[in-house]
N, C-alpha and C positions, 0 to 999 in steps of 0.2 A: 342150792340156787340154780334157777334155770338160766338159759341163753340170754334173755333180755336183760336181766339183773346184771349179769356179768359184763355184757357189753356197755350197759349204762354206767357201770363203775369204771370201766376203761375210758369211756368219753369224758366222764366227770373227772377222772384223774388228769387226763390231758389238758381239760380246759383249766383245772387249778394251776397246773404248771405254767400255761400261758399267762394266767392273771398274776401269779406270783413273779413271773420273769418280767412283767410290766410294772407292778407295784412296788417292788423291793428297790430296784435302781431309781425309781421316781421319788420314792421317800427318801432315800439316801442323798439325793442330789438336791431336792427342793426344801425339805424340812428341816428347819433350823432347831438344833436342840442345845440347851445349856443346863448343865448339871443333870443330865439325863431325862429332863422335861422338855417338852415342845414349847418353843417360844412363839406363840401364836401372833405376836405384834411383829415379829420379823419373817414368819413363814407367808409368803404371799399366795401359795398354791391352794390354800383353803378359800381364798376369795375370787377365784376365776375357774373357768371350764377348764378340765385337764383330760388326758388320754384316758384315765381310769374312769370318769365319769362317762365318756363315750362307751368305754367298754361295758360299762354297767347298764347303759340304755339297750345295748346289743344282747346282753344277758337276760335283761327283762323282756325284750321281744322274743327272744328264744324260749323263755319259759312260757310266754303266752302262747306261742305256737305249739308248744309241747302239750299245754292244757287243752287247747282246741283240738289237737290230733286225738288225745286221750278221750275228749268228749265225743269226738266221731266215731272213734272205735267202739265205745261203751255203748254209743246209741245204736250202732249197728249189730249189736248183740255178742260182740266179743268179750271174752272174760279174762281173768287173771292168768290163765295158762297161755293165753296169747303172748307171743314174744314181743310185739309191739306195744301192747298194753303194759306189759313189764316195764319196757324201756321207758315209754313216755311218763309213767307213774313215777319212776324214780328221778328222772330228768325234771320234771314239773315241780315235784316237791323240793329237790335240792336248789335249783336255780331261783325258784319263787323266794325261798328262805334267805338265799344269799342276797338277793337284790333288795329284799326289806331291811335286812341287817345293815347292809351298806348304806341305804338310804338314811336311817336312824342315825349312823355314825358320821356321815356326811353332814347332815343337817347339824348336829351337835358340834362338830368341829368348827363348821362355819359360824355358828352363833358365838362360840368361844373367840374365834378370830375376830369378829365384829365387836365384841365385848372389850377385848384387849385394845384394839385400835381406837375405837370411838366410844368407849364405855360411858363417860360422864356427858359427853356432847349429845348423844341421842336420847331423848326423853319424850 
């Protein structure tokens, strides 16, 4: 592995630690669990904007910036041997994937919460 990949892995690891440091306490505080399953009717966090949603917007913007920087570098003739190309390639892939996965999970959990609270009333 070259320097760009290693620096990217370190940055990615640091960002994952920050994300988990925010997500784990938030879930323990606001998500109501009964018999090991989430009670979507009592968990209000899925129906409102929270810190993790803001963090996800920031990560999505960061991934867009990484993709644009990568596009600029490749357009100017840089190759994969360049440290910055390696860094932005890895960062763009990881955070784009994380943002998309979170979006799908968030929409799914929000729809479950809506169904539990107002299931038969909404038609």
